[in-house]
MOPAC internal coordinates of N, CA, C and O (Angstrom, degrees):
PM7 1SCF
backbone

  N    0.0000 0     0.00 0     0.00 0    0    0    0
  C    1.4432 1     0.00 0     0.00 0    1    0    0
  C    1.5270 1   107.89 1     0.00 0    2    1    0
  O    1.2310 1   120.73 1   -39.83 1    3    2    1
  N    1.3172 1   116.22 1   140.17 1    3    2    1
  C    1.4547 1   121.70 1   179.46 1    5    3    2
  C    1.5272 1   109.19 1  -102.40 1    6    5    3
  O    1.2310 1   121.04 1   -46.17 1    7    6    5
  N    1.3358 1   115.62 1   133.83 1    7    6    5
  C    1.4570 1   122.27 1  -178.14 1    9    7    6
  C    1.5207 1   110.81 1  -115.99 1   10    9    7
  O    1.2310 1   121.16 1   -37.30 1   11   10    9
  N    1.3232 1   115.39 1   142.70 1   11   10    9
  C    1.4606 1   122.71 1   172.46 1   13   11   10
  C    1.5191 1   107.36 1   -94.17 1   14   13   11
  O    1.2310 1   120.30 1   -45.35 1   15   14   13
  N    1.3291 1   117.03 1   134.65 1   15   14   13
  C    1.4562 1   121.76 1   178.16 1   17   15   14
  C    1.5210 1   107.13 1  -124.44 1   18   17   15
  O    1.2310 1   120.46 1   -65.05 1   19   18   17
  N    1.3254 1   116.74 1   114.95 1   19   18   17
  C    1.4625 1   121.08 1  -176.55 1   21   19   18
  C    1.5171 1   112.74 1  -116.62 1   22   21   19
  O    1.2310 1   121.75 1    -9.09 1   23   22   21
  N    1.3469 1   114.26 1   170.91 1   23   22   21
  C    1.4691 1   123.28 1  -178.76 1   25   23   22
  C    1.5219 1   112.28 1    60.73 1   26   25   23
  O    1.2310 1   120.79 1  -145.02 1   27   26   25
  N    1.3199 1   116.10 1    34.98 1   27   26   25
  C    1.4604 1   120.63 1  -179.48 1   29   27   26
  C    1.5229 1   111.01 1   -74.75 1   30   29   27
  O    1.2310 1   120.36 1   -33.72 1   31   30   29
  N    1.3291 1   116.92 1   146.28 1   31   30   29
  C    1.4656 1   118.82 1   169.06 1   33   31   30
  C    1.5276 1   108.12 1   -59.94 1   34   33   31
  O    1.2310 1   120.33 1   -36.59 1   35   34   33
  N    1.3181 1   116.97 1   143.41 1   35   34   33
  C    1.4617 1   120.06 1  -172.85 1   37   35   34
  C    1.5197 1   114.06 1   -67.12 1   38   37   35
  O    1.2310 1   119.66 1   162.88 1   39   38   37
  N    1.3173 1   118.26 1   -17.12 1   39   38   37
  C    1.4646 1   120.53 1   178.99 1   41   39   38
  C    1.5267 1   112.61 1   -88.78 1   42   41   39
  O    1.2310 1   119.53 1   177.46 1   43   42   41
  N    1.3345 1   118.50 1    -2.54 1   43   42   41
  C    1.4591 1   122.47 1  -179.90 1   45   43   42
  C    1.5322 1   110.46 1   -66.80 1   46   45   43
  O    1.2310 1   120.73 1   -42.34 1   47   46   45
  N    1.3301 1   116.21 1   137.66 1   47   46   45
  C    1.4678 1   121.73 1   179.33 1   49   47   46
  C    1.5266 1   110.37 1  -113.08 1   50   49   47
  O    1.2310 1   120.92 1    -9.34 1   51   50   49
  N    1.3057 1   115.84 1   170.66 1   51   50   49
  C    1.4643 1   121.51 1   175.21 1   53   51   50
  C    1.5208 1   111.29 1   -61.29 1   54   53   51
  O    1.2310 1   120.56 1   143.28 1   55   54   53
  N    1.3253 1   116.54 1   -36.72 1   55   54   53
  C    1.4671 1   120.41 1   177.77 1   57   55   54
  C    1.5274 1   111.09 1   -64.13 1   58   57   55
  O    1.2310 1   120.64 1   141.97 1   59   58   57
  N    1.3329 1   116.39 1   -38.03 1   59   58   57
  C    1.4670 1   120.27 1   176.71 1   61   59   58
  C    1.5280 1   110.54 1   -61.43 1   62   61   59
  O    1.2310 1   120.77 1   134.35 1   63   62   61
  N    1.3402 1   116.14 1   -45.65 1   63   62   61
  C    1.4742 1   119.96 1   179.24 1   65   63   62
  C    1.5210 1   110.81 1   -62.47 1   66   65   63
  O    1.2310 1   120.72 1   138.72 1   67   66   65
  N    1.3235 1   116.22 1   -41.28 1   67   66   65
  C    1.4646 1   119.98 1   179.90 1   69   67   66
  C    1.5273 1   110.53 1   -61.16 1   70   69   67
  O    1.2310 1   120.47 1   138.73 1   71   70   69
  N    1.3159 1   116.71 1   -41.27 1   71   70   69
  C    1.4621 1   120.79 1   179.80 1   73   71   70
  C    1.5350 1   111.16 1   -67.82 1   74   73   71
  O    1.2310 1   119.94 1   136.25 1   75   74   73
  N    1.3240 1   117.72 1   -43.75 1   75   74   73
  C    1.4662 1   121.60 1  -178.60 1   77   75   74
  C    1.5267 1   111.00 1   -64.83 1   78   77   75
  O    1.2310 1   120.46 1   131.41 1   79   78   77
  N    1.3349 1   116.73 1   -48.59 1   79   78   77
  C    1.4638 1   120.53 1  -176.97 1   81   79   78
  C    1.5253 1   111.57 1   -77.15 1   82   81   79
  O    1.2310 1   120.08 1   158.35 1   83   82   81
  N    1.3249 1   117.45 1   -21.65 1   83   82   81
  C    1.4595 1   121.47 1   178.66 1   85   83   82
  C    1.5195 1   113.05 1   -64.08 1   86   85   83
  O    1.2310 1   119.92 1   161.05 1   87   86   85
  N    1.3098 1   117.76 1   -18.95 1   87   86   85
  C    1.4779 1   121.69 1   175.94 1   89   87   86
  C    1.5233 1   111.81 1   -65.51 1   90   89   87
  O    1.2310 1   120.92 1   159.56 1   91   90   89
  N    1.3360 1   115.85 1   -20.44 1   91   90   89
  C    1.4647 1   119.96 1  -175.26 1   93   91   90
  C    1.5271 1   113.18 1  -106.13 1   94   93   91
  O    1.2310 1   119.90 1   172.03 1   95   94   93
  N    1.3189 1   117.79 1    -7.97 1   95   94   93
  C    1.4601 1   120.84 1   179.85 1   97   95   94
  C    1.5162 1   111.02 1   157.54 1   98   97   95
  O    1.2310 1   121.27 1     4.58 1   99   98   97
  N    1.3350 1   115.17 1  -175.42 1   99   98   97
  C    1.4584 1   120.89 1  -177.20 1  101   99   98
  C    1.5264 1   111.12 1   -72.88 1  102  101   99
  O    1.2310 1   120.99 1   -52.95 1  103  102  101
  N    1.3213 1   115.72 1   127.05 1  103  102  101
  C    1.4618 1   122.57 1   177.84 1  105  103  102
  C    1.5214 1   108.34 1   -98.39 1  106  105  103
  O    1.2310 1   120.65 1   -58.34 1  107  106  105
  N    1.3290 1   116.36 1   121.66 1  107  106  105
  C    1.4606 1   120.99 1   178.41 1  109  107  106
  C    1.5222 1   111.35 1   -81.22 1  110  109  107
  O    1.2310 1   120.55 1   140.66 1  111  110  109
  N    1.3351 1   116.55 1   -39.34 1  111  110  109
  C    1.4615 1   120.80 1   177.83 1  113  111  110
  C    1.5198 1   108.97 1  -156.27 1  114  113  111
  O    1.2310 1   121.24 1   -29.02 1  115  114  113
  N    1.3190 1   115.23 1   150.98 1  115  114  113
  C    1.4652 1   121.77 1   177.04 1  117  115  114
  C    1.5173 1   107.29 1  -147.34 1  118  117  115
  O    1.2310 1   120.67 1   -52.70 1  119  118  117
  N    1.3196 1   116.32 1   127.30 1  119  118  117
  C    1.4644 1   119.32 1  -179.56 1  121  119  118
  C    1.5170 1   110.58 1  -145.04 1  122  121  119
  O    1.2310 1   121.39 1   -33.50 1  123  122  121
  N    1.3276 1   114.94 1   146.50 1  123  122  121
  C    1.4516 1   122.63 1   173.87 1  125  123  122
  C    1.5202 1   106.11 1  -105.68 1  126  125  123
  O    1.2310 1   120.31 1   -47.58 1  127  126  125
  N    1.3113 1   117.01 1   132.42 1  127  126  125
  C    1.4567 1   122.08 1  -177.25 1  129  127  126
  C    1.5278 1   109.03 1   -80.64 1  130  129  127
  O    1.2310 1   121.12 1   -47.57 1  131  130  129
  N    1.3336 1   115.47 1   132.43 1  131  130  129
  C    1.4612 1   120.50 1  -178.36 1  133  131  130
  C    1.5219 1   110.67 1  -117.73 1  134  133  131
  O    1.2310 1   121.25 1   -24.16 1  135  134  133
  N    1.3090 1   115.22 1   155.84 1  135  134  133
  C    1.4516 1   122.10 1   176.10 1  137  135  134
  C    1.5238 1   108.53 1   -69.88 1  138  137  135
  O    1.2310 1   119.99 1   -48.15 1  139  138  137
  N    1.3084 1   117.63 1   131.85 1  139  138  137
  C    1.4627 1   119.70 1  -174.66 1  141  139  138
  C    1.5243 1   112.12 1   -70.65 1  142  141  139
  O    1.2310 1   119.48 1   154.50 1  143  142  141
  N    1.3244 1   118.60 1   -25.50 1  143  142  141
  C    1.4601 1   120.76 1  -179.50 1  145  143  142
  C    1.5284 1   112.63 1   -84.22 1  146  145  143
  O    1.2310 1   120.51 1   135.03 1  147  146  145
  N    1.3408 1   116.62 1   -44.97 1  147  146  145
  C    1.4678 1   119.95 1  -174.54 1  149  147  146
  C    1.5211 1   113.30 1   -97.83 1  150  149  147
  O    1.2310 1   119.96 1   158.64 1  151  150  149
  N    1.3400 1   117.68 1   -21.36 1  151  150  149
  C    1.4614 1   120.92 1  -176.92 1  153  151  150
  C    1.5179 1   113.41 1    79.25 1  154  153  151
  O    1.2310 1   120.11 1  -177.10 1  155  154  153
  N    1.3264 1   117.40 1     2.90 1  155  154  153
  C    1.4640 1   121.05 1   179.74 1  157  155  154
  C    1.5189 1   110.85 1   -84.34 1  158  157  155
  O    1.2310 1   121.69 1   -26.33 1  159  158  157
  N    1.3216 1   114.37 1   153.67 1  159  158  157
  C    1.4625 1   120.72 1   178.45 1  161  159  158
  C    1.5236 1   109.75 1   -61.18 1  162  161  159
  O    1.2310 1   120.97 1   -35.83 1  163  162  161
  N    1.3339 1   115.75 1   144.17 1  163  162  161
  C    1.4606 1   120.98 1   175.12 1  165  163  162
  C    1.5263 1   111.14 1   -95.37 1  166  165  163
  O    1.2310 1   120.45 1  -177.95 1  167  166  165
  N    1.3403 1   116.75 1     2.05 1  167  166  165
  C    1.4561 1   120.38 1   174.43 1  169  167  166
  C    1.5241 1   114.94 1    88.44 1  170  169  167
  O    1.2310 1   120.46 1  -167.51 1  171  170  169
  N    1.3346 1   116.72 1    12.49 1  171  170  169
  C    1.4606 1   118.89 1   175.32 1  173  171  170
  C    1.5189 1   109.07 1  -148.61 1  174  173  171
  O    1.2310 1   121.57 1   -14.44 1  175  174  173
  N    1.3239 1   114.59 1   165.56 1  175  174  173
  C    1.4529 1   119.51 1  -179.64 1  177  175  174
  C    1.5135 1   111.50 1  -161.05 1  178  177  175
  O    1.2310 1   121.04 1     6.23 1  179  178  177
  N    1.3275 1   115.62 1  -173.77 1  179  178  177
  C    1.4589 1   122.00 1  -178.68 1  181  179  178
  C    1.5205 1   109.57 1  -135.55 1  182  181  179
  O    1.2310 1   121.52 1   -37.25 1  183  182  181
  N    1.3263 1   114.70 1   142.75 1  183  182  181
  C    1.4579 1   121.72 1   176.44 1  185  183  182
  C    1.5166 1   106.94 1  -128.52 1  186  185  183
  O    1.2310 1   120.61 1   -50.52 1  187  186  185
  N    1.3279 1   116.44 1   129.48 1  187  186  185
  C    1.4626 1   120.66 1   176.39 1  189  187  186
  C    1.5189 1   107.96 1  -110.95 1  190  189  187
  O    1.2310 1   121.47 1   -54.33 1  191  190  189
  N    1.3236 1   114.79 1   125.67 1  191  190  189
  C    1.4647 1   120.76 1  -178.76 1  193  191  190
  C    1.5185 1   109.65 1  -112.67 1  194  193  191
  O    1.2310 1   121.07 1   -29.82 1  195  194  193
  N    1.3364 1   115.56 1   150.18 1  195  194  193
  C    1.4584 1   120.49 1  -173.92 1  197  195  194
  C    1.5227 1   113.09 1   -73.99 1  198  197  195
  O    1.2310 1   120.46 1   152.81 1  199  198  197
  N    1.3109 1   116.73 1   -27.19 1  199  198  197
  C    1.4567 1   121.38 1  -173.21 1  201  199  198
  C    1.5274 1   109.55 1  -121.30 1  202  201  199
  O    1.2310 1   120.09 1   -52.93 1  203  202  201
  N    1.3437 1   117.43 1   127.07 1  203  202  201
  C    1.4607 1   121.11 1  -179.41 1  205  203  202
  C    1.5255 1   112.34 1   -60.93 1  206  205  203
  O    1.2310 1   120.47 1   142.06 1  207  206  205
  N    1.3145 1   116.72 1   -37.94 1  207  206  205
  C    1.4620 1   120.81 1  -179.54 1  209  207  206
  C    1.5293 1   110.81 1   -64.07 1  210  209  207
  O    1.2310 1   120.39 1   137.55 1  211  210  209
  N    1.3313 1   116.86 1   -42.45 1  211  210  209
  C    1.4644 1   120.97 1   177.48 1  213  211  210
  C    1.5290 1   110.64 1   -66.13 1  214  213  211
  O    1.2310 1   120.53 1   140.49 1  215  214  213
  N    1.3278 1   116.60 1   -39.51 1  215  214  213
  C    1.4663 1   120.92 1   179.18 1  217  215  214
  C    1.5197 1   110.64 1   -63.31 1  218  217  215
  O    1.2310 1   120.07 1   138.23 1  219  218  217
  N    1.3351 1   117.48 1   -41.77 1  219  218  217
  C    1.4685 1   120.63 1   178.19 1  221  219  218
  C    1.5282 1   110.87 1   -65.56 1  222  221  219
  O    1.2310 1   120.62 1   141.60 1  223  222  221
  N    1.3206 1   116.42 1   -38.40 1  223  222  221
  C    1.4595 1   120.72 1   177.73 1  225  223  222
  C    1.5324 1   110.13 1   -63.27 1  226  225  223
  O    1.2310 1   120.49 1   134.79 1  227  226  225
  N    1.3246 1   116.67 1   -45.21 1  227  226  225
  C    1.4634 1   120.70 1   178.12 1  229  227  226
  C    1.5250 1   110.48 1   -62.67 1  230  229  227
  O    1.2310 1   120.50 1   137.11 1  231  230  229
  N    1.3360 1   116.64 1   -42.89 1  231  230  229
  C    1.4559 1   121.38 1   179.74 1  233  231  230
  C    1.5308 1   110.62 1   -61.12 1  234  233  231
  O    1.2310 1   120.29 1   133.25 1  235  234  233
  N    1.3254 1   117.06 1   -46.75 1  235  234  233
  C    1.4653 1   121.09 1  -178.51 1  237  235  234
  C    1.5229 1   112.19 1   -65.51 1  238  237  235
  O    1.2310 1   120.34 1   143.31 1  239  238  237
  N    1.3225 1   116.95 1   -36.69 1  239  238  237
  C    1.4581 1   120.25 1  -177.07 1  241  239  238
  C    1.5262 1   113.60 1   -83.48 1  242  241  239
  O    1.2310 1   120.03 1   149.64 1  243  242  241
  N    1.3253 1   117.54 1   -30.36 1  243  242  241
  C    1.4611 1   120.02 1  -174.43 1  245  243  242
  C    1.5266 1   114.67 1   -98.60 1  246  245  243
  O    1.2310 1   119.89 1   159.77 1  247  246  245
  N    1.3220 1   117.82 1   -20.23 1  247  246  245
  C    1.4580 1   120.01 1   178.29 1  249  247  246
  C    1.5274 1   109.53 1   -62.14 1  250  249  247
  O    1.2310 1   120.66 1   -48.03 1  251  250  249
  N    1.3216 1   116.35 1   131.97 1  251  250  249
  C    1.4695 1   124.14 1  -178.15 1  253  251  250
  C    1.5241 1   112.94 1    64.43 1  254  253  251
  O    1.2310 1   120.09 1  -157.76 1  255  254  253
  N    1.3287 1   117.44 1    22.24 1  255  254  253
  C    1.4608 1   120.04 1   176.11 1  257  255  254
  C    1.5296 1   109.16 1   -93.10 1  258  257  255
  O    1.2310 1   120.71 1   -14.06 1  259  258  257
  N    1.3146 1   116.26 1   165.94 1  259  258  257
  C    1.4551 1   122.17 1  -177.70 1  261  259  258
  C    1.5279 1   110.35 1   -92.54 1  262  261  259
  O    1.2310 1   120.79 1   -49.98 1  263  262  261
  N    1.3206 1   116.09 1   130.02 1  263  262  261
  C    1.4591 1   121.81 1   174.19 1  265  263  262
  C    1.5231 1   107.01 1  -130.68 1  266  265  263
  O    1.2310 1   121.10 1   -72.00 1  267  266  265
  N    1.3255 1   115.50 1   108.00 1  267  266  265
  C    1.4635 1   122.38 1   179.76 1  269  267  266
  C    1.5227 1   112.37 1    50.64 1  270  269  267
  O    1.2310 1   120.77 1  -134.42 1  271  270  269
  N    1.3337 1   116.13 1    45.58 1  271  270  269
  C    1.4592 1   120.96 1   175.88 1  273  271  270
  C    1.5115 1   115.81 1    85.82 1  274  273  271
  O    1.2310 1   119.97 1  -179.04 1  275  274  273
  N    1.3218 1   117.66 1     0.96 1  275  274  273
  C    1.4743 1   120.17 1   178.08 1  277  275  274
  C    1.5237 1   109.59 1  -119.55 1  278  277  275
  O    1.2310 1   120.94 1   -38.63 1  279  278  277
  N    1.3138 1   115.81 1   141.37 1  279  278  277
  C    1.4603 1   121.42 1   177.27 1  281  279  278
  C    1.5205 1   108.02 1   -86.04 1  282  281  279
  O    1.2310 1   120.79 1   -67.64 1  283  282  281
  N    1.3304 1   116.10 1   112.36 1  283  282  281
  C    1.4688 1   119.79 1  -176.50 1  285  283  282
  C    1.5270 1   110.89 1   -87.42 1  286  285  283
  O    1.2310 1   121.39 1   -19.87 1  287  286  285
  N    1.3160 1   114.94 1   160.13 1  287  286  285
  C    1.4596 1   123.11 1   177.82 1  289  287  286
  C    1.5180 1   107.38 1  -118.23 1  290  289  287
  O    1.2310 1   120.55 1   -47.67 1  291  290  289
  N    1.3250 1   116.56 1   132.33 1  291  290  289
  C    1.4652 1   120.93 1   177.73 1  293  291  290
  C    1.5276 1   107.92 1  -128.94 1  294  293  291
  O    1.2310 1   120.89 1   -59.70 1  295  294  293
  N    1.3213 1   115.91 1   120.30 1  295  294  293
  C    1.4641 1   122.60 1   179.16 1  297  295  294
  C    1.5156 1   109.46 1  -135.40 1  298  297  295
  O    1.2310 1   121.47 1   -15.46 1  299  298  297
  N    1.3222 1   114.79 1   164.54 1  299  298  297
  C    1.4630 1   118.51 1   171.72 1  301  299  298
  C    1.5279 1   107.62 1   -68.00 1  302  301  299
  O    1.2310 1   120.46 1   -47.82 1  303  302  301
  N    1.3227 1   116.73 1   132.18 1  303  302  301
  C    1.4695 1   121.26 1  -177.80 1  305  303  302
  C    1.5172 1   110.29 1   -71.38 1  306  305  303
  O    1.2310 1   120.97 1   -38.84 1  307  306  305
  N    1.3172 1   115.75 1   141.16 1  307  306  305
  C    1.4588 1   121.58 1   174.17 1  309  307  306
  C    1.5176 1   108.52 1   -86.59 1  310  309  307
  O    1.2310 1   120.55 1   -35.90 1  311  310  309
  N    1.3051 1   116.55 1   144.10 1  311  310  309
  C    1.4565 1   120.15 1   176.13 1  313  311  310
  C    1.5208 1   109.06 1   -66.50 1  314  313  311
  O    1.2310 1   120.95 1   -38.84 1  315  314  313
  N    1.3252 1   115.79 1   141.16 1  315  314  313
  C    1.4576 1   120.40 1   178.28 1  317  315  314
  C    1.5214 1   108.44 1   -70.38 1  318  317  315
  O    1.2310 1   120.12 1   -49.51 1  319  318  317
  N    1.3361 1   117.38 1   130.49 1  319  318  317
  C    1.4636 1   118.68 1   178.16 1  321  319  318
  C    1.5198 1   110.39 1   -66.91 1  322  321  319
  O    1.2310 1   120.47 1   -31.33 1  323  322  321
  N    1.3268 1   116.70 1   148.67 1  323  322  321
  C    1.4715 1   118.87 1  -179.58 1  325  323  322
  C    1.5241 1   110.44 1   -62.56 1  326  325  323
  O    1.2310 1   121.07 1   -37.72 1  327  326  325
  N    1.3212 1   115.57 1   142.28 1  327  326  325
  C    1.4532 1   120.17 1   179.02 1  329  327  326
  C    1.5148 1   109.25 1   -75.40 1  330  329  327
  O    1.2310 1   121.01 1   -34.86 1  331  330  329
  N    1.3063 1   115.67 1   145.14 1  331  330  329
  C    1.4609 1   120.11 1   178.85 1  333  331  330
  C    1.5140 1   109.34 1  -111.66 1  334  333  331
  O    1.2310 1   120.66 1   -18.01 1  335  334  333
  N    1.2798 1   116.35 1   161.99 1  335  334  333
  C    1.4557 1   121.41 1   175.57 1  337  335  334
  C    1.5091 1   113.29 1    91.76 1  338  337  335
  O    1.2310 1   120.11 1   137.52 1  339  338  337
  N    1.3113 1   117.39 1   -42.48 1  339  338  337
  C    1.4547 1   121.37 1   178.57 1  341  339  338
  C    1.5113 1   114.23 1    54.43 1  342  341  339
  O    1.2310 1   120.77 1   -23.29 1  343  342  341
  N    1.2824 1   116.13 1   156.71 1  343  342  341
  C    1.4597 1   120.61 1   175.83 1  345  343  342
  C    1.5134 1   112.87 1    71.61 1  346  345  343
  O    1.2310 1   121.14 1    -6.02 1  347  346  345
  N    1.3063 1   115.42 1   173.98 1  347  346  345
  C    1.4447 1   121.21 1  -179.69 1  349  347  346
  C    1.5105 1   108.34 1  -113.98 1  350  349  347
  O    1.2310 1   121.03 1  -107.22 1  351  350  349
  N    1.3016 1   115.63 1    72.78 1  351  350  349
  C    1.4551 1   120.28 1  -173.93 1  353  351  350
  C    1.5178 1   113.15 1   -92.23 1  354  353  351
  O    1.2310 1   120.13 1   171.42 1  355  354  353
  N    1.3072 1   117.36 1    -8.58 1  355  354  353
  C    1.4603 1   118.08 1  -175.20 1  357  355  354
  C    1.5082 1   108.31 1    71.44 1  358  357  355
  O    1.2310 1   120.17 1    56.02 1  359  358  357
  N    1.2832 1   117.29 1  -123.98 1  359  358  357
  C    1.4533 1   119.84 1   174.65 1  361  359  358
  C    1.5010 1   112.81 1    96.83 1  362  361  359
  O    1.2310 1   121.07 1     2.61 1  363  362  361
  N    1.3023 1   115.57 1  -177.39 1  363  362  361
  C    1.4548 1   124.59 1  -167.66 1  365  363  362
  C    1.5011 1   115.54 1   -63.54 1  366  365  363
  O    1.2310 1   119.61 1  -112.56 1  367  366  365
  N    1.2827 1   118.35 1    67.44 1  367  366  365
  C    1.4485 1   121.75 1   179.67 1  369  367  366
  C    1.5068 1   114.50 1   -81.81 1  370  369  367
  O    1.2310 1   119.20 1  -173.07 1  371  370  369
  N    1.3125 1   119.13 1     6.93 1  371  370  369
  C    1.4535 1   120.16 1   179.54 1  373  371  370
  C    1.5157 1   111.22 1    88.72 1  374  373  371
  O    1.2310 1   120.86 1    28.61 1  375  374  373
  N    1.3322 1   115.95 1  -151.39 1  375  374  373
  C    1.4554 1   120.70 1  -172.44 1  377  375  374
  C    1.5146 1   113.08 1  -112.55 1  378  377  375
  O    1.2310 1   118.97 1  -165.22 1  379  378  377
  N    1.3331 1   119.57 1    14.78 1  379  378  377
  C    1.4454 1   121.75 1  -174.39 1  381  379  378
  C    1.5217 1   112.43 1   -57.21 1  382  381  379
  O    1.2310 1   119.43 1   136.80 1  383  382  381
  N    1.3062 1   118.69 1   -43.20 1  383  382  381
  C    1.4497 1   121.32 1  -172.78 1  385  383  382
  C    1.5238 1   112.81 1  -105.09 1  386  385  383
  O    1.2310 1   119.92 1  -169.32 1  387  386  385
  N    1.3056 1   117.76 1    10.68 1  387  386  385
  C    1.4539 1   120.74 1  -177.38 1  389  387  386
  C    1.5233 1   110.19 1   -74.25 1  390  389  387
  O    1.2310 1   120.64 1   -46.42 1  391  390  389
  N    1.2980 1   116.37 1   133.58 1  391  390  389
  C    1.4597 1   120.11 1   176.86 1  393  391  390
  C    1.5153 1   108.93 1   -74.42 1  394  393  391
  O    1.2310 1   120.84 1   -36.14 1  395  394  393
  N    1.3297 1   116.00 1   143.86 1  395  394  393
  C    1.4703 1   119.72 1   175.77 1  397  395  394
  C    1.5228 1   108.50 1   -82.36 1  398  397  395
  O    1.2310 1   121.38 1   -43.35 1  399  398  397
  N    1.2778 1   114.96 1   136.65 1  399  398  397
  C    1.4518 1   120.99 1   178.22 1  401  399  398
  C    1.5202 1   108.37 1  -112.34 1  402  401  399
  O    1.2310 1   119.80 1   -21.36 1  403  402  401
  N    1.3227 1   117.98 1   158.64 1  403  402  401
  C    1.4720 1   119.67 1  -176.89 1  405  403  402
  C    1.5171 1   113.61 1   -55.92 1  406  405  403
  O    1.2310 1   119.85 1   149.83 1  407  406  405
  N    1.3392 1   117.88 1   -30.17 1  407  406  405
  C    1.4558 1   119.50 1  -177.73 1  409  407  406
  C    1.5234 1   112.80 1   -85.60 1  410  409  407
  O    1.2310 1   119.65 1   173.44 1  411  410  409
  N    1.3528 1   118.26 1    -6.56 1  411  410  409
  C    1.4571 1   120.28 1   175.91 1  413  411  410
  C    1.5158 1   108.90 1   -77.95 1  414  413  411
  O    1.2310 1   120.31 1   -53.53 1  415  414  413
  N    1.2949 1   117.01 1   126.47 1  415  414  413
  C    1.4530 1   120.62 1   177.96 1  417  415  414
  C    1.5225 1   110.52 1  -118.17 1  418  417  415
  O    1.2310 1   121.04 1  -153.43 1  419  418  417
  N    1.3232 1   115.62 1    26.57 1  419  418  417
  C    1.4618 1   118.99 1  -178.31 1  421  419  418
  C    1.5047 1   110.30 1    85.11 1  422  421  419
  O    1.2310 1   121.29 1    10.94 1  423  422  421
  N    1.3168 1   115.13 1  -169.06 1  423  422  421
  C    1.4631 1   119.97 1  -176.40 1  425  423  422
  C    1.5140 1   111.40 1  -110.04 1  426  425  423
  O    1.2310 1   120.27 1  -148.60 1  427  426  425
  N    1.3441 1   117.09 1    31.40 1  427  426  425
  C    1.4599 1   119.51 1  -176.76 1  429  427  426
  C    1.5175 1   112.11 1   -74.54 1  430  429  427
  O    1.2310 1   120.11 1   167.30 1  431  430  429
  N    1.3282 1   117.40 1   -12.70 1  431  430  429
  C    1.4617 1   119.76 1   178.17 1  433  431  430
  C    1.5122 1   112.26 1    78.44 1  434  433  431
  O    1.2310 1   119.38 1  -170.90 1  435  434  433
  N    1.3171 1   118.79 1     9.10 1  435  434  433
  C    1.4457 1   121.84 1  -175.97 1  437  435  434
  C    1.5111 1   113.86 1   -84.68 1  438  437  435
  O    1.2310 1   119.48 1  -164.52 1  439  438  437
  N    1.2861 1   118.60 1    15.48 1  439  438  437
  C    1.4560 1   120.57 1   179.76 1  441  439  438
  C    1.5141 1   110.46 1    78.18 1  442  441  439
  O    1.2310 1   120.74 1    19.88 1  443  442  441
  N    1.2985 1   116.18 1  -160.12 1  443  442  441
  C    1.4449 1   120.57 1   178.06 1  445  443  442
  C    1.5133 1   113.44 1    86.58 1  446  445  443
  O    1.2310 1   119.54 1   170.43 1  447  446  445
  N    1.3208 1   118.48 1    -9.57 1  447  446  445
  C    1.4472 1   120.79 1   178.02 1  449  447  446
  C    1.5149 1   110.67 1   -74.60 1  450  449  447
  O    1.2310 1   120.23 1   -13.72 1  451  450  449
  N    1.3000 1   117.17 1   166.28 1  451  450  449
  C    1.4606 1   119.81 1  -176.34 1  453  451  450
  C    1.5154 1   112.06 1   -61.90 1  454  453  451
  O    1.2310 1   119.19 1   153.99 1  455  454  453
  N    1.3098 1   119.15 1   -26.01 1  455  454  453
  C    1.4682 1   120.80 1  -179.52 1  457  455  454
  C    1.5181 1   111.77 1   -77.84 1  458  457  455
  O    1.2310 1   120.38 1   162.70 1  459  458  457
  N    1.3309 1   116.87 1   -17.30 1  459  458  457
  C    1.4617 1   119.53 1  -178.21 1  461  459  458
  C    1.5258 1   112.45 1   -89.44 1  462  461  459
  O    1.2310 1   120.61 1   171.99 1  463  462  461
  N    1.3005 1   116.44 1    -8.01 1  463  462  461
  C    1.4713 1   119.64 1  -179.00 1  465  463  462
  C    1.5247 1   109.62 1   -82.26 1  466  465  463
  O    1.2310 1   121.56 1   -36.90 1  467  466  465
  N    1.3065 1   114.61 1   143.10 1  467  466  465
  C    1.4575 1   119.29 1   177.33 1  469  467  466
  C    1.5110 1   107.52 1   -98.63 1  470  469  467
  O    1.2310 1   121.15 1   -55.73 1  471  470  469
  N    1.3023 1   115.41 1   124.27 1  471  470  469
  C    1.4699 1   120.30 1  -177.89 1  473  471  470
  C    1.5050 1   110.20 1  -108.18 1  474  473  471
  O    1.2310 1   120.10 1   180.00 1  475  474  473

């Protein structure tokens, strides 16, 4: 069974999770999710245990427990939904990454854009 572990202290490692959850049974894998740009912990991780009964015991005992001053959350992990779209096509992602240009005046509709100028 795979467990989600949230609200982790940012210094927690996969080895720490393996040691904590190992008290309740065999841990197949333990990982803390990190930010791909900075490499810092995102404050949550996953633990996979070999036995469902041991995983439930760990979940019941560790959920809402204190870990280095933080109250952690332990739940059964949800399966990741399948990704749609496939490929790296880019596409209509909106304006999140658009650079501002001098003629952009926001989306207030008040004119002033390059198309509103008479040349």
